C-alpha positions as CSV (number, residue, x, y, z in Angstrom):
1,X,139.7,105.0,70.1
2,X,136.7,102.8,69.6
3,X,137.0,100.3,66.7
4,X,134.3,98.7,64.6
5,X,134.6,94.9,64.5
6,X,133.0,93.2,61.4
7,X,132.6,89.6,60.7
8,X,134.0,89.2,57.2
9,X,134.2,86.4,54.6
10,X,136.0,85.9,51.3
11,X,134.6,84.4,48.1
12,X,136.0,81.0,49.2
13,X,133.9,81.1,52.4
14,X,136.7,81.7,54.9
15,X,135.3,83.7,57.8
16,X,137.4,86.1,59.8
17,X,137.1,89.4,61.8
18,X,138.2,92.8,60.6
19,X,138.8,95.8,62.9
20,X,138.3,99.3,61.5
21,X,138.1,102.9,62.7
22,X,134.7,103.3,61.0
23,X,132.4,101.8,58.4
24,X,133.8,104.3,55.9
25,X,137.3,103.1,56.8
26,X,136.2,99.5,56.0
27,X,134.7,100.6,52.7
28,X,137.8,102.5,51.6
29,X,140.2,99.7,52.6
30,X,138.0,97.1,50.9
31,X,137.7,99.1,47.7
32,X,141.5,99.7,47.7
33,X,142.1,95.9,48.0
34,X,143.8,96.2,51.4
35,X,141.4,93.9,53.1
36,X,142.5,90.3,52.4
37,X,141.5,86.9,53.6
38,X,144.2,85.7,56.1
39,X,143.8,82.1,54.8
40,X,143.9,82.5,51.0
41,X,144.7,86.1,50.3
42,X,141.5,86.9,48.4
43,X,140.5,90.5,48.1
44,X,136.9,89.5,47.2
45,X,135.6,90.3,50.8
46,X,132.1,90.9,52.1
47,X,130.6,91.6,55.5
48,X,128.7,88.8,57.2
49,X,125.6,89.2,59.3
50,X,126.5,89.4,62.9
51,X,124.6,89.7,66.2
52,X,125.2,92.8,68.2
53,X,126.3,92.5,71.8
54,X,123.2,92.7,73.9
55,X,123.0,94.4,77.3
56,X,121.2,91.7,79.3
57,X,121.4,93.6,82.6
58,X,118.8,96.1,81.5
59,X,116.0,94.1,83.1
60,X,117.7,93.3,86.4
61,X,115.0,95.0,88.5
62,X,112.1,93.5,86.4
63,X,110.1,90.6,87.7
64,X,109.4,89.1,84.2
65,X,110.6,85.5,83.5
66,X,112.6,86.7,80.5
67,X,114.5,89.3,82.6
68,X,115.2,86.8,85.4
69,X,116.5,84.2,82.9
70,X,118.7,86.9,81.3
71,X,120.3,87.8,84.6
72,X,120.9,84.2,85.4
73,X,122.6,83.4,82.1
74,X,124.5,86.6,81.5
75,X,128.3,86.3,82.1
76,X,129.6,88.2,85.1
77,X,132.2,90.9,84.6
78,X,134.7,88.8,86.5
79,X,134.4,85.9,84.1
80,X,134.7,87.9,80.9
81,X,137.3,90.6,80.2
82,X,135.8,94.0,79.1
83,X,136.0,95.0,75.5
84,X,138.3,97.9,76.5
85,X,140.7,95.5,78.2
86,X,140.7,93.1,75.2
87,X,141.4,96.1,72.8
88,X,144.2,97.3,75.0
89,X,145.8,93.9,75.1
90,X,145.4,93.5,71.3
91,X,147.1,96.9,70.7
92,X,149.9,96.0,73.1
93,X,150.5,92.8,71.2
94,X,150.5,94.6,67.9
95,X,152.9,97.3,69.2
96,X,155.2,94.6,70.5
97,X,155.2,92.8,67.1
98,X,155.9,96.1,65.3
99,X,158.7,96.9,67.7
100,X,160.3,93.6,66.8
101,X,160.4,94.3,63.0
102,X,162.7,96.2,60.8
103,X,160.8,99.0,58.9
104,X,162.0,98.8,55.3
105,X,159.4,101.3,54.0
106,X,158.6,101.2,50.3
107,X,161.4,98.6,49.7
108,X,159.2,95.9,51.4
109,X,158.7,93.7,48.4
110,X,162.3,93.9,47.3
111,X,163.6,93.2,50.8
112,X,161.2,90.3,51.3
113,X,162.5,88.7,48.1
114,X,166.1,89.2,49.2
115,X,165.4,87.5,52.6
116,X,163.6,84.7,50.9
117,X,166.5,84.2,48.5
118,X,169.1,84.3,51.2
119,X,170.6,87.5,49.9
120,X,169.7,89.4,53.1
121,X,169.7,88.4,56.8
122,X,166.6,86.5,57.9
123,X,164.5,88.8,60.0
124,X,161.0,90.1,60.5
125,X,160.3,93.2,58.3
126,X,157.5,95.6,57.7
127,X,156.9,98.3,55.1
128,X,154.5,99.2,52.3
129,X,153.7,97.4,49.1
130,X,151.0,97.5,46.5
131,X,148.3,94.9,46.3
132,X,150.0,93.6,43.1
133,X,153.3,93.3,45.0
134,X,151.7,91.3,47.8
135,X,150.0,89.0,45.3
136,X,153.3,88.5,43.4
137,X,155.1,87.7,46.6
138,X,152.5,85.1,47.6
139,X,152.6,83.5,44.1
140,X,156.4,83.1,44.5
141,X,155.8,81.3,47.8
142,X,156.8,84.2,50.0
143,X,154.5,84.4,53.0
144,X,153.4,88.0,53.7
145,X,150.5,89.5,55.7
146,X,149.2,93.0,55.0
147,X,148.6,94.9,58.3
148,X,146.6,98.1,58.2
149,X,148.7,101.2,59.0
150,X,146.9,102.4,62.1
151,X,150.0,102.7,64.3
152,X,152.9,104.8,63.3
153,X,156.4,104.6,64.7
154,X,156.0,107.6,67.0
155,X,153.1,105.9,68.9
156,X,155.0,102.7,69.6
157,X,156.8,104.0,72.7
């Protein structure tokens, strides 16, 4: 599965990356308030201008000075991991993090409050919550981080 990577920024100017299945997926998640700044939690998010990745090897056989310079300065495959390898590593890390959490489903906000208050065992949890529930948890000093639901439990093994 190829993912779209967008450079994003919140209204406070914090810049971060967002990975989405498609541009439409980005639009839907942003409009629903699911895309939040990892630093301040703002849902006022917009895309930044970003440079596309250029294929500098296109002119390898050319004798023009620009092509010669491009081949001299382009990173070699051995010095830079491929995008596929980086995506695979990213998904493996996400899967590992998810495997090490307790899925509490729709009871996420309630369970997070119990853990924060010492009424439930301290552990990593995941589940679903509304944007209002996430904001209320943050306001109460409970650190939470929304993660898009692009992996389900059956795909973790």
